[in-house]
N, C-alpha and C positions, 0 to 999 in steps of 0.2 A: 901859401894858408896862413891865416894869418895866428898867432900862437898866443896863448893866454886864456883868458875867462870868454870868450866870444862863440857864446855856443854857437849864432847862428849867423857863418859870414857870408858879409854883401860884396856887391859893388860898388864902387861910385856910386854910378846910380838906385841905387836902392836893393838891387835885387841879389833874391840869393844867389853864392855865390859857390857854384860844384864841380868835383872834385871829375877828372876828366880817366879817371881808374876805372875800368871796368868792371865790377863786380865778379866775371867768371875769368881773370887775373887775380885779384883777391882771394879769390875760394881757392885756385892751382898755386898761392901762394901758401895760404893756411893747409892746407896738402900735404907740403914741403917738412913742416912743423913735423903732421900728426907724424908723417915718415919719421924722424926725429926723434923721436918719443918725445920733442918736449913741451904739447901739451896731450887731454889721456881722448878729447872728443869731441867734431866739432862745427859749427851749425851755423845756420841764417838769424835774422832780424827780421824782421820788417816785412819778409819780400813775399809779393802777388802765386797766382800761380805758375802765373808765365817764368814769372821769374825764376819759381822753387824749378821750373822742366826746365829754362836753359841754363842752369847748375848739376840739378841730373846731366843734361846733353855734356857737361865737360867731365862731372867726376871722376875720380876712381873710387874715393871712396865718398856714399852717403852723407846727404847731411843726418846726426840726428836729434836735432832740432830745429824749427823754427817758433819764436817767439815771438810774440806777436800781438797787441793790446786785443782781447776780447772779456766782454763782459750784457751784461740784459739787457742793454741796449748798441750796442756793438758785437754781436753772433759771430761772423765769420766763418758761416754755418758754410758753403760749397768750400772757403780757404781751409779748416779742420778736414771734411770731408779729401781733398784735394792727395790734404800730405797723410791725414792714414794710410788713404791708398797705397803713396807712394812707400810706406813703412818710415814713414819720418814724424819725430813727437813733436806734438803742439804746445807749449805751454804758453799761457796767457799770462799778460800787464797787467796791473791797474782793472785787475778783477772790482774795483767798489767803485772805479769809473771814473780816478783820481780829481774825487771834487778837491783837489789843494792847488788846481792847475793854471797856472801862472795867466795865462792865456780867457782863463774862464768867466763867464761874466756876469749879473746879478740873478738875471734872467734864467739864464739855462739851469736846464733839472738838474735836478744831485741824485743821485744813482740809492744813497742808503735812507733817501727822502719820500721817497718814492709809492703810493700808496698800495700797490697794489704789492708793491715788497715787505712792506710797515702788516697787509691784511698775511701775507701768508708767516713772514714773524711768530708774531703771536698768535696766529694757530697751532702752532708747533714751539712755541718758548720759548724763543730763540732771538738774532740778535738782529737787524735785517744783511750784519755782513756772517753771517753763521750764513744767512740761508742763501747767497749770492756765491758765495764762496763751492757751498759744497753742490 
C-alpha cells in the first residue's frame, strides 16, 4: 500500500486498490487491544447488516457502535433497526449531508437548502441544521 496523502490508493490501471485483509481478522486484532486495556471500546464504521452479522459470528466482544452516514437523504432505517436489535449503537456522520464534499456536483441537492427542511425550520424558529440534527 502506498504511503502519504493518497486518500484512495489505485492500481496501475486506475481501479481502486483493496487490502486483502479480512475485516474479521482486523476485528479479532482489535479485541486483543481491548483485552490488553489499550482501548476502552471497539466498534465498526460503514458496516452493512451482513457485515455486522459477520463480526458478531466471530466476536468475543460485541461492537459498541457502528458509525454510518445518516441524514434525511440517507435514513438507513433497516441498518439502524438491525444494529438496535443487536444492541449496537448507531452514530451518524455527515448528519448535514456533507455539502462541502469534494465530489459534490453543482446540481446535487443541498440538504440545508431543502424546501421541506426550510419550512420546518421557519415553523419552529430554528436553523435548518438544528431541525436536521434534532
